[in-house]
N, C-alpha and C positions, 0 to 999 in steps of 0.2 A: 270318531265323532266327539266333539268337545261341547259340553254343556256348561254354560257359565254358572258358577256356584250360587249366584244371587237368585236364580230362578228355581222354584220348587216344581216337582212333578206332582200334579193333582188332577183329578178327573174333570173338575168343573171350573177350575180357576187357573189363572196365571198369577203367581205371587213372586214379588221381588223383595228379598229380605234385607238388602243393603243397597245403598246408593253408590254406584260405581260411575264416576264421571267419565271414565274411559269408554263406557258403552252407553252414555246418556242418549246419544242420537238414536241408537238402535232401540233402546227402551221407549223412546218417544213414539216410534213406529209401532212397537208391540202393544203399547198401552193406549193407542189412539181410539177415540170414540167417533162414530159417524152414524148416519142414517140414510146415506145415499144422496142427501141434499146438503147437509152440514157435515163438515169434517173438522175435528179438533185433534191435533197431535197430542200425545201424552206429555206435554210440557209441564213442568212444575208450576203450581198455582201462582207463585210469586214471579214467574217469568224468567228468572235467572237463578243458576246457570242454565244454559240451554245448548242443545246441539243444533237444532233447526226449528225456529218458531214456525208454527203452522196452524192457520185457521182457513178453511176452504169452503167455498160454495160451488156445488157442482154446476159447471157451465160458465163460471166466471173466469175470464182469461184476459190477457192483454195481447194485442197483435204486435208483431215485430217483423222486420225485414229478414228474408232468408238470403244469406250471402252466397254468391257463386263466383268461382274463379273465371268461368266462361259461361256466357248466356246460352240457353238452349230452349227451343220451342217446347211449350208444355210444362216447363218447370214452374212449380208453385212460387209465387212471389212473396207471399206472407206466411209467417208461422203463427201459432197460437201457443201461449204458455200460461199454465195455471198460476195464479198469483195468491199471495197471502192477503186475505181480506181482513177486515177489522177484527182485532183480537179481543174477544170477550172473556177470555179465561183468567186474565190477570187479577190477582188479589195480593197486593203488597202489604207487608206488615212491619210495623216498627214496635219493638219491645223496649220500653223506656227510650233510650237514645240510640238503640242499635237496630239496624235493619235485619229482618229475619232472612239471612242468607246462609245457606248450608256450607258455604266455603269458609265461614268464620265461626268462631265460638266452638262449642263441643256438640257434635251430633251423637246423641246417645242411642237413638233408634230411628229407623226409616223403613217403612214397609208400604208397598203398594200392591193392591189386589184388583185384578180385572176379573169380574164374575160373569161367566157366560150364561148363567141362568137368570140373573137379575138385570144384566146390561149396565151395571154400575162400576165405576172406577173408584176404589177407596184408597185413601192415603192416611197413614198414621205416623206422626213424627214427634219425637221428644228431643228438645234442643235447649242448650244453655248458652245464653248470649255471652259475648266477651265481658259484659258487665256483671255476669253471675246470676242473671235472672233465667230461671228454668220455665219452659212452657211445653204444653202438649197441643199440637195442632192436628185436628182430624178433618179431612175433607172428603166429600163424596160428589162425584161428577157424573152427569148423564147428558147424552144427546138423544133426544126423545124419538123413539120409533113410532109413537102414537101421535105426537104433534110435530109435524114435519119441520116447522120453522123454529123450533124451540130447543134450547139447551139450558142446563141449570147446574148450580153448584151449591152445596151445603157446606159451609166453612165454620168450624168451631175452634175456639182457643180457650185453654184452661191454664192457669198458673200451676206450677208443680209444688212450690213450697212458700213463696212469698208473693205479696200483692205486686201486680205489674200494671204499668200504664201502657195501654195499647192504642195504636193508631193504625187503622186498616184503610187502605186506599184501593177500592174496587174500580177497575178501569175498563174503558173501551179505548183501544189504541189502533190507529190507522197508520199505514206507511211506516211501521216499525222497522228498525234497522235489521237487515238480513245478511247472512253470510254471502260471499261472492258466488253467484249462481252461473255465471257465464264468463268465458275468457274473451268473448267477442265484445268489444267496447260499445258497439252499436246496440246489441241486445241488452247489455248491462245497463245502458242509459235508459232504455225503455222500461226495464223492470225495477229500476232503483226506487222510484216513487210513483207507482202506477195509479194511485188514487188521488183525484182532485176533489177538494172539499166543495160540496154544494150547499150544505146546511148543517147546523148543529143546534142542539137545544138541551135543556135539562129541566128536571122537575125536582120536587123535594127529595126524592130518593132514587132518582133515575136520570138517564140521559139517552140521547139519540144522535147518531152521526149518519149523514148521508153523503155519499161520494159518487163520483163518476170516473170510470177508467179513462185514462188520457187518450188512448188510440181506439180501442174497441168500442168505447162509448156506452158501456153498461152502467146502469144505475144500481148502486149497492147501498143498502141501509142496514144498520144494526142498532139495537136498543137494549137497555138494561133497566131492571127495577130490582128493589131489594126489600126483604122483610128482615127486620133486625130485632133480636131478643138478647137483652143483657141485664146486668145487675140493676135493680131498681127501675126496670123499664117503665117509662112514662112518669116516674116520680121526680122529685128534686134531686139534682146531681146525677141524673140518669145519663144514658148514652147520648152523645151529641152526634148529629149528622149534618153534613154540608154537601152540596152538589155544585158542580161547575162543568162547563164545556167550552171547547175551542175547536178550531178546524179539525184537528186530528186526535183530539183527546176528550173523552167524557170521564168524569171522576166523581165518585161518591166516597167521601171521607167519613169514617166512623171513629170516634174517640171514646174511650172508657177506661176506668180503673177497675181492675178485676182482682178479687181476692181468691186465695185457695178455696176450693169447693164451689166457686162460681164459674160461669163461662160466658163468653160472648159468642153468639150464634148469628150468622148472616146467611140468608138464602138469597142467592143471586140468580135472577132469571134473565136470559139473553134470547133475543129474537132477531132473526135475519130475514132479509128479502132482497131480491134483485130482479131486474128486468132489462131487456134490450129495447123494449117498445113502450112501456108504460111511463107515464109522467112521474115527476118527483112527488107530487101530492098523492098519487095513487100508490106508489111504493111506500111512502111514509105511512099511509093509512093501513096498508097491508101488514106492515111490521107492528103497528100499534094494535091491530086486531089480534095478531098472534100473541102479543104480550098480554093482552087482556085475557085471552084463553088460558095462557100459562098461569097467570096469577090467580085466576078463578079456580083452576084445578088444584093449585097449591102444590107444595113440594111432595107431600105424601101421595097426592093424586097422580103426579107424574111418575113417581116411583112405582106405584101400584099398576099403572097402565103399562109401564115398561116390562114389568114382570109378566103381566097377562099376555102381552105381545109375544114374549119369548117362550112362555109356557106353550102357547099354541104352536109356535114354530118347532120346538123340540118334540112335541107330541106327534108331529107328522114327519119329522126329519132326523131324529137322533140316530146315532150309530154307537153301538156298544161293542167293546173288544175285551175279551178275557185272555190275559196272557202277555200283554204289552202295555204297561202304564204310560210310557212315553207317547206311544201312538194314540192311546185313548185321549190324553190331553191334547195332542196335536190335531186330531180330527175335529174336536169341538172348538178349539181355537180357530182352526181354518174355516169351519162352517159359520162361526159367529162373525168373523171378520168379512167373509163373503156376503153374509146377510147384511151387515152394516154398510157395505159398499153399494148395495143394490136395492134394499127394501123400499126406500122412499125416493129413489132416483126419479121415478115417474116421468118417463119419456125424455130422460137425459141419458147421456153416455155413461157407461161404467168404465172408468179409467183403469189402466193396467196396474196402477198403484192404489186403486180405490181413492179414498180421500185421506190417505195416511202420510203423504209426502209429495215432493215435487219431481220424483223420478220420472223419466220419459216426458218431462214437461207437462205432465197431467193428461197425456193423450190416451185415447182408447184405440185398441188394435183389434185384429182378428181373434186375439186371445179371448175376448168377451164371448163370442159366439161358440168357439171351439172348445173352450174349457169352462168358463164361468157359467154359461147357460146350460151346460150339461147338468151341473148340480142344481141350479135354480129351477129348471123345468120340472124336476122331480121333487123339489122340496119347497119352493115358493113360486109356483107357476105364474102368479100375478106379476111378480117382479120380472120374470122372464118375458112376459108379454109386453111390459112397458119398455124393456130394453129393445125389443124388436120394433115396437112402435116408434122408438127414436130413430132407428134405421130407416123406417118408412118416412119419417118426417124430413130426413135429409135427402130423399130421392131427387128433388129438383136440382140440388147441387151435384149429385151423382150423375144425373142425366147430362147436365152441362159439362161435367168433366169428360164423359164419354164422347160427346160431340167435339170437344176440344181435341181429343185423341183420334178422331175420325172413326168412332165405333158406335154401334147401336146400343140401346138399353142403358144400363147404369154402371158406372165405374165408381165403386165405393172407395173412400180414402184408405190408404194404408195406416195413417195415423192422423188423428184429428181430435178436436174438442167440440167444435160447433158445426162440423160437416164438411169444411173445406180441407183439401189435401194439404198436409203440413210436412210431408217428407221431402227433404231436399236431396235425398240420395236415391236416384231413380232405379238402380238395379234391385234394391231391396224395398222399393216403395212402389213406384208406378208399375213395375214389372210383376209385382206380387199380386196378380189378378185373382188368386185363389180366395181372397177375402170375400168376393161375391158369392162363391160357392159355399163358403163357411157360413155366411148369413143364411143362404137358402137351406143348408143342412139344419141350422138351428130352427128355422121356420118349420121344416118337415118334422123334426123331433117334437117341437111344441104341439103341433097338430096331432101327431100320433098319441102323445101322452095325455093331452087334455081333451081332445075331441071338440075343440072350440070352433064351432062352425062360423060364428060371427066374426072372429078374428080372421079366419080363412078368407072370408068374402071381403072384409073391409081392408085388410092389410096383407094377408099371406099370399094370395094369388098374385097381387101386383109385385111384391118382392120377388117371387119365383119367376114371374114373366120377365121382368126387367133384367134380372141376372141371366136368365136363359137367352135373352136377346143379345146380351154381351157375348156369351160363348159362341153363339151362332155366327156373329160377325168377327170375332177374334180368331176363330179357327177356320179350317177349310178342308174340303175333301180333296185328297191327292189323286194322282192318276190311277191308283189302285182302288179308289173309293173309300179309303180309310180317312177318318176325321182326325186331323192333327191340330194341336194347339202349340205353336212354336214361339220361342223367344220369351219365356216367362220364368219367374222365380217362384219356387215352391217354398214350403216352410223352412227348409234348410238354408240359412243365410250365408253358408260357405260355398254355395253353388248358385250362380246367378245367370239369367238370360239363357236358359236351356230349352231345348225342344222336348216337348211331350213329357213333362214332369208327371210321373205316375199319380201322385197325390192329386195334382190339379186336374188331370184328365178324368180320374175316377170320380172326384167330387163334382166336376162339371157334368159328367154323364148322369149322375144322380139328380143334379139340378135340372137338367133338360128333361129327363123322364118325368120327374115330379111336376114340373111346370105343365107339361102336356096333359098329365092325368088330372091335375087340378083344374085346368081350363075346361076339360071335358066334363068334370063334375059340376062346375059352376058356370053354365053357358051364358047366363045373363051378365055375370061379372066379366066374363071373357069378351063379350060383345062390347061392353063399356070400355074395356081396355084395348079394343081393336085387335083382339087375337082371333084370327080366322083359322079355318081348317088347314089351309096351306102352311101357315106358320107352325101350327101344332105338328103337322107331318114333318116339317123340316127339323123341328126339335127332336122328334123321335128318330129320324134318320141319322142325325148327328150322334145321338146317344148310342144307337145300335152299331154305328161304324167307328166308335171312338177307338183310337189307336192306343194300345197299352203295350209298350215295349217289353221284350223279354230276351234275356241272354241265354241262348240255347246251349252255349258251351259251359257256362258256370251254373246253369239251371237256377238262376235267380232273376228277379226283376231289377233292372237298373233303375236307380232313383229317377233318372231322366235318360232320354235316348243317348247312348254312347257313354254314359257315366262310367260303366265298368271297364271301359277301354282306357280311361285316364290312368296316369301314374298314381300309385298309392303313396300317400303321405309318409314321410320318414318319421314314424312314431318313435323308433328306437333312438333316433338322433335328436328328439325333442325333449327338453328338460321340463320338469314340473314347474319351474319358474316362468316358462314361456306360455303357460296357459293363463287366461284365455288367448287363443291364437290370434284373434283379431287385433289385439293390442301389441303384438310382437312380429307379425308378418303382414306383408301387403295383401290386400284382397285378391290381387291378380294371381298370386301364388296359390291362394286358397281355392279360387274359382276353377283352376285347371287341374286339380288333383283330387283323388278320392279321400276326402276327409269330411266328416259330417258334424256340423255344430249341434244340431238337435234332430230329434226324430222326424223323419220325412216319409220315406217308404214305410217305416214302422208305423207311423201315424196313419198312413193310408190303410194299412191292414187293420188297425183298430177301428177306423171310421167306416171302412167298406169291407167288412170281413167276408161278405158274400162273394167278393171278386177274387178270392184266393182259396186254393185247396189247403188242407192241413199240412201236406208235405211242402207246399210253396211257402207257407208261413214259417215253418221250421227252418228251411234253408235261408230264406230272406232274413229272418231274425238273426241267425248265426252270422251271416255275412255282414250285416250292418252294425252288429254289436262291436265288431272288430274295427270299425271305422268311426264310430260316434264318440266324440270327446265331451259331450254334455257341457258345452260352453254357454248353455242356455238353461234357465230354470224350468223351461217347458218340457224338457226331454224325458226326465226320469219316470214320470207317471206313465207315459206311453210305452216306454221300454218295460216297465213293470207289467202293464196289461198284457203285452205280447209274451213276456217271460211266463206269466201264469197260464196263458192260453196254450203255449207250446210245451207245457209240462215242467218248466223249470221253476218250481215253487220256491226253492231255496234262494235262487237268484232274485225272484220277485220280492221275497222278504228282505233281502239285502237292499234292494232299491227302495223299499218302503221307508227305511230309516232316512234316506236322503230326501225323499219326497216330503215326509212328514215334518222334518226338522229344518227345512230350508231357511225359514225366517227365525224360528225360535233359537236356532244355533248359529244363525248368520253365516250359512255355508258359502254364500256368494260374496260375503264381505261388503255388501251394499244395502243391507236392511235399513241403514240410517236414512236412505233416500225414500223409504216407504216400503210397504209390504209387497210381495210378489203375488198379486191376486190370482192369476191363472195357476200358479204353483199351489196356492192354498186350495183352490178348487180341484187341483190335481190330487190332493190327498183323498178327497171324496171319490174321484175317478179311480184311484188306485184300489180302494176298498170295494167299490160297487161294481165298476166295470172289470177290475182285476180279479178280486177274490170271490165276488158274487157272480161274476161272469155275465153281467147284464149287457144285452144287445137288443136293439129294436129290429125286428124283421117283419116286414109287411104290417107294421102297426101293432105287433104283438111283443110284449116284454118277454124276452127269453133269457133264462138263467142257466149257467154252467158253473155251479159253485165248486170251489176247491180251496182248501186252507193249507198254508204252510204249517210246519210242525209246531212253531212257537205261538200260534194263535189257537186257543182252545175253543173259542166261540166267537162268532161274529153275528151281531143282530143289526139289521138294517130296516129303516122305515122310509117308505117312498109314498108319494102321492101320485096315483094313476087314475085317470078318468074320474076325478073327484072323490075317490075312495082312498083310505089309508091301507097300504099294503105292507105287511111285516114279513121279514125273512129272518129265520134263526138258523144259522149254519153251524154245525159241528163237524168234526172229521168224519163222522159216520152218517149223520142224517141232516136233512134240510127240511124245515117246516115253514109252510106258507100260510099266512092268515090274512083275511080281508075284513077290515072293519066296515061298519055301515058308512055309506057315502051318499051323495046327492043322487037319488034315483038310480043307484048302482045295485042291480040285482045279482050280477055275477061278473067275473072278470076272467078273460081268457089269458093264460100265461103258458110258457113252456119251461119244463124242467129237463135240461138236455134235449133229447128228441121226443119227449112225451108231452102231449098237450094236456093241460089241466084246466078245468073250469072251476074257479073258486067261487063259493057262495059266502056271503057275509057271516062271520063268526063260526065258520066250519073249517078248521085247520086241516091241511093236507101235509103229510110227512112222506118224504121219499129219501132213498139212500143218497149220500154224497159220494161222488167218485173222486179219485185222485188220478189225474191224467199222467200217462207215462210219456216222457220226452222221446221224440223220434231221433234226436241227435244229442251228443254230449253237451254239457254246459258250455256255452260260448264265453269267450274272453273279451275284455275291453282293451283299448289301446294301452300300451305301457304308460304308466304315470296317471292314467285316468280310470283305474280299476275301481269298481264299486266296492265300498268297504263292507266287509263281512259283518253282519248284524246278528248278535246273539240275544237271547231272551232278555227283555227289559233294558236293552242297550248296554249290558255288562261287557 
C-alpha cells in the first residue's frame, strides 16, 4: 500500500501538506465539497492550475446520441452526461503586476485541510511573486448542508513584509474550457459548450448568469454576492469595487493597497438553481431568494449551521476504531463524502461518483441501493428515503421500458441521470435486471430499520409490486415446476447472459415474497395498485419454486447455471500488467471462462445469508476467492464480509486496507475522475456488516461481532426505529446501549443466537466470540493477492 507523503493520517481531517501537481486531479476529488444538490471539486481558488474543473448540479445533464455499429430493437437512442455548470469558485488575484499562480514565483507553504466535523475546506498559502512581493492567502470554502442552494468562500490576503497592490477578480464562469472528455467527435461536440446564455445581469457587488442546456433544455442559474472588508473600509482611498457581466462571465473586481499587518477579506456567496419545467423568471427568483437567505445568515451563520448539521450526523452515526489510525481516518472520510453525496439530493439520483467528478458520465447505478443505501438507512434515513422516492418518481419511464421489452411491471435503468436507460452495452445493461431486486431490497431494508408506514403505503408497496411483476413475467415455471430466470447478467460483469444467476434469483425471490406480504398488509393500497389475490399467489408460487442451481460434485453453488463447468481462466499465464482484464482481453473470452470481476455469488451470501448453510458459505467463499480478480472497486467489501463470517478474520483485516484506502491511496488509479461512492460506503459495510456482523432477519437487527487481532475496539452508532443504538465491541465483550428515541420504549435485537430486549439507557454486555474457520485460508488468483496488512499500515 502506497500513501502519498502529502497526506497526513488524522482522525477527523484530511490534510495536504504540499502541492503536488502530479496528483492535482486526485486531490480535487478528495477535497471536493457537496451537499447532494451542489458539487464543487477541490479546484484551487484561482482556477489554475487544475486537473479537471468541476461544478455540478445534481440532475443537470446534456443529452447526446448513443452510437451503434449495428441497430437493434430496444437499444437506447440517447445518453445523458453530467456537465460542468457555471463555476462560482474562481477568485483570481493579481499581486502588483503578477498573477497569483503557484507555477511561478516561490511557493513557501501550501496546506489544505478538509475537516469532517465542520464540513469546511481550509487553504493556507504563503507565496512570493516573481517581483519579490510576499503574501499569505487563507481561504475557507463550504457547500452548505443547511441551505441546499448555497455555497460560500471566505478569502483573505495579507502582505508578508511590504505593502502590495491587490486586484481580486471574483467570477462566475460558464462554458469554461474542459479537458477532452470523449473520443467520439459527436459526443465531444455536444459537450464542448453545452450552456447557451439566456440572461446576465450584475449589481454593485454581485452578478447573475442564466443559461439553458442546448439539447436537454434545462434552465440553469447561478448568482454571486460579496461582503468586502479591507484597509480604511468605507473611507477615503478605501477598497474599490466594480462589477460587470456578459453572456458567460460575471465578475466583481476588488482593488486595494494593503500594508503589512492589514488584510483584505472577501466573503463570496454563491447560489444555484435549475429546472426542467419552470420559467426563466421563476428560476431567477429562486436563486435570488436563496442568495437573500445566504446573505442574511452571513458567513458565520452558514459556518455554525454546517457544524450543527454535522454534529447531529456524527452523534447518530460515528464509528470509532482503536488500533488502526489509517482506517479511523478512512471511515470518517468515507462517511463524510457519502453524506455529502446524498444529504440534500432530495428526490434526485445519487451518482456513482457523487458530485465529485465526471466518471461514469455522472450516472447512477444499482450501487446506490446495494451499497450506499445500506449505510444511509442506518445513519441518515431521511436521505435514504429521498433516494428511494427518486426511484419511485421514474416509475413511468421504467414501466415504459418494460413495455418496450415486452415485459410487465417496471424495468429500471442500468445507468441513468434522469430516468431513461443510458447504457449502450446491452449484455451488462439491459440484461442486468437485478437492479430491480436491488431497489426492492433497499425498500425492504428501509422499512425494517425505520418502521416508516407512510413511506410503505405511498411509495414502498408500489416499488415492490412493480419489480415483482417484472420477475413474474421475466421468469417461467419449467416442466418440473421450478421457477427459472434465464438470460440475465448478475453483478459479475465478466459473465453475461447466463441462466439462473444465483444472486439474481435469490434477490428476486426476496422481492416476490416481500411484495406479496406487503400487499397483504396494506389491502387498500393493494386494491389501488390493482393487486389481487391471484397475483399475490403467483408471486408466492414463483418465490417458493425459485431455482437455485447447485453443483453436487464440487459441493458449491455455481455463480449461474453451468458456470462451474466452464474452463478456468489461465491465471498463471496472466501477468499483472494485463489487469484489469477487460482492457486486455475480449469480453467473449471472459464470458465463457471461470473468472470473476467482482463479488457475485459472494455478494449473494452477504445479502441473503438465510439461503446458505455455514458449510456452504465456507466452501463457496473458498471457491470464488480463487476466481475473483477484483477488477471492480465494489468487490473487496463483500469479500471482507464473508471472510469475517467464515472465520477468516486475518484475511478480512487484509481486505480492510484495500476497502478503506481505495480513493485516499488511489488504488484504482482513477480517483481523478471522482470518488468511488459505493466503495466509500463499502468501508462502512466492512466494519458494520463485517466486524459487527449486522444482518437483518425478519425485521430484527442481528449482530455477530468478531474483531481481527489488530483492532482493539470498535464502537458503532446506528439509527434504528428512531432511536440511537450504540455498540462497543472488544475482543472479549460487546456492549449494546439504546439512547432515548421518538416513542421508543424498547428495541429487540439479537446477539448471535440470543434475543435481547434493550431499554433506553440500560446497557447490556455479552461475550464476544471469535469464530473458527471451517476451511483453511483461501487464496486469490496469482497476481491479484490481497496485500497483507499489519497494524497501522506498517
